C-alpha positions as CSV (number, residue, x, y, z in Angstrom):
1,M,0.1,0.0,-0.1
2,S,1.1,3.4,-0.3
3,D,2.3,5.9,1.8
4,S,-0.3,8.3,0.3
5,A,-3.4,6.2,2.7
6,H,-1.4,6.7,6.0
7,H,-0.1,10.4,4.9
8,P,-2.8,12.9,3.7
9,H,-2.1,15.3,1.0
10,P,-2.7,19.4,1.5
11,Y,-5.7,20.5,-1.0
12,K,-4.5,22.2,-4.4
13,K,-5.8,26.0,-4.0
14,K,-8.6,25.9,-6.6
15,P,-8.1,28.9,-9.3
16,D,-11.5,31.7,-9.9
17,W,-13.1,29.1,-12.8
18,L,-13.4,26.5,-10.2
19,R,-15.8,28.6,-7.6
20,I,-19.1,27.5,-8.1
21,K,-22.1,30.0,-7.6
22,L,-24.8,28.2,-6.4
23,P,-28.6,29.7,-7.4
24,S,-30.7,31.6,-5.0
25,T,-32.9,28.5,-4.7
26,N,-31.7,25.3,-3.1
27,D,-34.7,23.6,-1.9
28,Y,-34.0,19.3,-3.0
29,S,-36.5,19.1,0.0
30,Y,-38.4,16.9,-2.2
31,L,-35.9,14.8,-3.6
32,K,-33.9,14.5,-0.2
33,E,-37.5,13.5,1.0
34,N,-38.5,10.6,-1.7
35,L,-34.4,9.5,-1.6
36,S,-34.3,8.8,2.2
37,H,-37.7,7.5,2.7
38,Y,-36.7,4.1,0.3
39,G,-33.3,4.4,1.6
40,L,-31.8,5.2,-1.9
41,H,-28.5,6.6,-2.8
42,T,-27.4,9.7,-5.3
43,I,-24.1,9.5,-7.0
44,C,-24.8,13.4,-6.8
45,E,-24.3,13.2,-3.1
46,S,-21.4,10.6,-2.6
47,G,-19.4,11.6,-4.9
48,K,-19.7,15.6,-4.2
49,C,-20.6,16.5,-7.7
50,P,-19.9,20.2,-8.1
51,N,-22.6,20.8,-10.6
52,I,-25.2,19.2,-7.3
53,A,-26.9,22.3,-7.2
54,E,-27.5,22.7,-10.6
55,C,-28.6,19.4,-11.7
56,W,-31.0,19.1,-8.8
57,A,-32.7,22.7,-9.7
58,A,-33.3,21.2,-13.1
59,K,-35.2,18.1,-11.5
60,T,-32.6,15.5,-12.8
61,A,-30.8,13.3,-10.3
62,T,-28.0,9.9,-11.1
63,F,-29.0,7.5,-8.9
64,M,-26.5,5.2,-7.4
65,I,-27.9,1.6,-6.6
66,L,-26.9,-0.9,-5.0
67,G,-25.6,0.3,-1.6
68,D,-23.1,3.3,-0.6
69,I,-20.3,1.4,-0.2
70,C,-17.8,0.0,-2.6
71,T,-15.4,-2.8,-3.3
72,R,-12.5,-0.9,-4.8
73,N,-10.3,1.9,-3.1
74,C,-9.4,3.6,-5.9
75,R,-7.9,6.5,-5.5
76,F,-9.8,9.5,-7.0
77,C,-12.5,8.6,-5.9
78,G,-15.0,9.6,-3.3
79,V,-17.2,7.2,-2.2
80,T,-17.2,4.9,0.7
81,K,-15.4,2.3,0.4
82,G,-15.6,-1.3,2.8
83,K,-17.6,-4.7,2.8
84,P,-20.6,-3.0,1.2
85,N,-24.3,-4.5,3.0
86,T,-26.5,-6.9,1.1
87,T,-28.6,-6.0,-1.7
88,D,-32.1,-4.7,-1.4
89,I,-34.3,-6.6,-4.0
90,Q,-37.1,-4.2,-3.7
91,E,-34.4,-1.3,-4.9
92,P,-35.5,-1.7,-8.6
93,E,-39.4,-0.7,-7.7
94,H,-38.1,2.2,-5.2
95,I,-36.3,3.6,-7.9
96,A,-39.0,3.6,-10.3
97,E,-41.4,4.8,-7.7
98,V,-39.5,7.9,-6.9
99,I,-38.3,8.9,-10.8
100,K,-42.0,8.8,-11.1
101,K,-42.9,10.9,-8.2
102,I,-40.4,13.5,-9.0
103,G,-41.3,13.2,-13.0
104,L,-38.0,12.7,-14.4
105,K,-37.4,12.9,-18.0
106,H,-34.3,11.4,-18.1
107,C,-33.1,9.2,-15.2
108,V,-28.8,8.6,-15.4
109,L,-28.1,5.2,-13.1
110,T,-24.9,4.1,-12.1
111,S,-23.7,1.9,-9.1
112,V,-20.5,0.9,-6.7
113,T,-18.9,-1.5,-7.9
114,R,-19.7,-4.9,-6.2
115,D,-16.9,-7.7,-6.8
116,D,-18.2,-8.9,-3.7
117,L,-21.6,-10.5,-5.5
118,P,-21.4,-13.2,-8.6
119,D,-22.7,-11.1,-10.6
120,G,-21.5,-8.1,-10.0
121,G,-25.0,-6.5,-9.6
122,A,-26.1,-7.1,-12.9
123,K,-28.9,-8.9,-12.1
124,I,-30.1,-6.0,-9.7
125,W,-29.1,-3.8,-12.3
126,H,-31.0,-5.3,-15.0
127,D,-34.3,-5.8,-12.5
128,T,-34.0,-1.9,-12.2
129,I,-33.5,-0.3,-15.4
130,V,-36.6,-2.8,-16.6
131,A,-38.6,-1.5,-13.8
132,V,-38.2,2.5,-14.4
133,K,-39.1,1.8,-17.6
134,E,-42.2,0.3,-17.1
135,K,-42.7,2.9,-14.3
136,N,-42.5,6.1,-16.8
137,P,-42.7,5.0,-20.3
138,E,-41.6,8.2,-21.5
139,I,-38.7,7.8,-19.9
140,T,-35.0,7.8,-21.4
141,I,-32.1,6.1,-19.3
142,E,-28.6,6.4,-18.5
143,A,-26.6,3.3,-17.3
144,L,-23.2,4.0,-16.1
145,I,-21.3,0.8,-15.0
146,P,-19.5,-0.6,-13.6
147,D,-16.7,-3.2,-15.4
148,F,-17.5,-6.4,-13.9
149,N,-14.0,-7.5,-14.1
150,G,-15.3,-8.3,-18.0
151,D,-17.7,-11.0,-17.5
152,V,-19.8,-10.8,-20.5
153,V,-22.9,-12.2,-19.3
154,A,-22.9,-9.8,-16.7
155,L,-22.9,-7.1,-18.9
156,N,-25.1,-8.9,-21.6
157,M,-27.9,-8.8,-19.0
158,V,-27.4,-5.2,-18.1
159,I,-27.6,-4.9,-22.3
160,A,-30.6,-6.4,-22.5
161,S,-32.8,-4.5,-20.5
162,K,-32.0,-1.6,-23.3
163,P,-31.0,1.4,-21.6
164,N,-30.6,4.6,-24.5
165,I,-27.0,4.7,-23.3
166,I,-24.8,2.7,-21.5
167,S,-21.6,4.6,-20.1
168,H,-18.5,3.2,-19.1
169,N,-15.4,5.7,-17.5
170,L,-11.9,4.9,-18.4
171,E,-11.4,8.0,-15.6
172,T,-7.9,8.2,-17.0
173,V,-4.9,7.0,-19.7
174,R,-3.4,3.7,-19.8
175,R,0.3,4.8,-18.0
176,L,-2.1,5.9,-14.9
177,T,-4.2,3.4,-14.5
178,P,-2.8,1.2,-12.2
179,E,-2.0,3.7,-9.4
180,I,-5.3,5.8,-9.8
181,R,-7.8,2.7,-10.4
182,I,-6.2,0.3,-8.3
183,K,-8.1,-2.7,-9.4
184,A,-9.4,-1.6,-12.5
185,Q,-7.5,-2.6,-15.9
186,Y,-7.4,0.2,-18.7
187,D,-7.9,-3.7,-21.1
188,V,-10.7,-4.1,-19.5
189,S,-12.6,-1.1,-19.2
190,L,-12.0,-0.6,-23.5
191,F,-13.2,-4.2,-23.9
192,V,-16.0,-3.4,-21.8
193,I,-17.2,-0.4,-24.2
194,K,-16.6,-2.2,-27.3
195,T,-18.9,-5.3,-25.8
196,I,-21.3,-1.9,-25.6
197,A,-21.0,-0.3,-28.8
198,E,-21.2,-3.9,-30.6
199,S,-24.5,-4.7,-28.9
200,G,-25.9,-1.6,-30.8
201,I,-26.5,0.9,-27.7
202,K,-24.7,3.7,-28.3
203,A,-21.1,3.6,-25.8
204,K,-19.9,6.6,-23.5
205,S,-16.9,6.7,-21.4
206,G,-15.5,10.0,-19.8
207,I,-12.1,11.2,-18.5
208,M,-10.7,13.4,-15.5
209,L,-7.6,15.5,-15.9
210,G,-5.3,17.1,-14.0
211,I,-4.1,14.0,-12.3
212,G,-0.1,14.2,-14.0
213,E,-1.4,13.1,-18.0
214,T,-0.1,14.9,-21.2
215,L,-1.7,15.5,-24.2
216,E,-0.6,12.9,-25.8
217,E,-2.5,10.3,-23.6
218,I,-5.6,12.2,-23.6
219,R,-5.0,11.8,-27.5
220,E,-4.4,8.3,-27.4
221,T,-7.1,7.9,-25.1
222,M,-9.6,9.1,-27.4
223,D,-8.0,7.2,-30.5
224,D,-8.0,4.4,-28.3
225,L,-11.8,4.7,-27.5
226,L,-12.8,5.6,-30.6
227,Q,-11.2,2.3,-32.1
228,Q,-14.0,0.5,-29.4
229,H,-16.8,2.4,-31.6
230,C,-16.9,5.1,-28.4
231,R,-18.5,8.4,-29.9
232,I,-19.5,10.1,-27.0
233,I,-17.0,11.5,-23.7
234,T,-17.0,13.3,-21.2
235,I,-13.8,15.1,-19.8
236,G,-13.3,17.2,-16.2
237,Q,-11.2,18.7,-14.0
238,Y,-9.9,16.2,-11.3
239,L,-10.8,17.6,-7.9
240,Q,-9.8,16.1,-4.5
241,P,-12.8,14.5,-2.7
242,T,-11.0,14.2,0.5
243,R,-6.8,15.1,1.7
244,N,-6.6,10.8,1.5
245,N,-7.2,10.9,-2.2
246,I,-4.5,11.5,-4.6
247,P,-4.0,15.5,-5.1
248,V,-4.1,17.1,-8.5
249,V,-1.0,17.5,-10.3
250,K,-2.4,20.6,-13.0
251,Y,-6.3,23.1,-13.3
252,Y,-6.4,23.4,-16.6
253,A,-8.2,26.3,-17.6
254,P,-11.6,26.5,-19.1
255,E,-10.2,27.7,-22.7
256,E,-7.7,24.3,-23.1
257,F,-10.7,21.8,-22.3
258,K,-12.1,23.5,-25.5
259,E,-8.7,23.1,-27.1
260,I,-9.1,19.3,-26.1
261,E,-13.1,19.5,-27.1
262,Q,-11.9,20.7,-31.0
263,I,-9.2,17.7,-30.5
264,G,-12.0,15.3,-30.2
265,L,-14.3,16.7,-32.3
266,Q,-11.8,16.3,-35.1
267,K,-10.6,12.6,-34.2
268,G,-15.1,12.0,-34.5
269,F,-16.4,11.9,-32.2
270,L,-20.5,13.1,-32.4
271,H,-21.2,15.0,-28.7
272,I,-17.8,16.2,-26.3
273,E,-18.9,17.9,-22.6
274,S,-15.3,19.6,-22.0
275,G,-15.7,21.6,-19.0
276,P,-13.4,22.3,-15.7
277,L,-17.0,21.3,-14.2
278,V,-17.9,18.6,-16.2
279,R,-18.9,14.8,-15.0
280,S,-19.8,11.8,-15.9
281,S,-23.8,12.6,-16.0
282,Y,-23.9,16.3,-16.9
283,H,-26.1,17.5,-19.3
284,A,-26.7,13.8,-19.8
285,E,-30.5,14.1,-21.8
286,K,-28.2,15.9,-24.7
287,H,-26.4,12.7,-25.1
288,V,-29.3,10.5,-26.0
């Protein structure tokens, strides 16, 4: 284990363009009440997302299924790590019910990684998407999935539920993957993305910048994704969630994100969200 687990990293001072101006109304009580009533979680809260105010004010949220404790210990992530609780087989119905109550037109579903489950949680994934579609026939759905350790049977179970988009994040460039994502493997993630794309469902991925990658490595990562027939990508700034997470090496300026977006569009991506505060689910409804 690296020293970082024992020696907290200081925070690097944020530049002005990362200072978030919260909207004048912060009334998320309707969403919070429904979530807590069913014991549900959003990655908006667990992942300390900088866009929570904007998205929740617009009645969009990213629901996190399979609990809020992850079996992996990725060094960039703010989600709690440890031994997960038992799965709630009624979760699919509860999620579908809450989405109906809130009146969402588009929803994003994600989950912690559940290496403790034989199918990685694929059955709950499948049942949740099916339940949401049944209760909300007009809705569009994006599934932001873990890698299921590259298990094709688990992947195909999610694919069979037919969400509009399936997203799986590479998170970073090949060289930094072993250091940042610990258990996840770059080539396994590429295989997951290729499997999604070959199924006929739109494949999407995301990376974060500011942890030591080079521009050449960003270009190579784009090429790798395009080779798997992934045409939608989100690119955002890594923000250190806690002092135990890896520190920020660089804050990219908004103009640099624009330049990287232009590189991606020239390479052949159809849709790119690229900016300091962009996260996987940001403006996700536009990607459908």
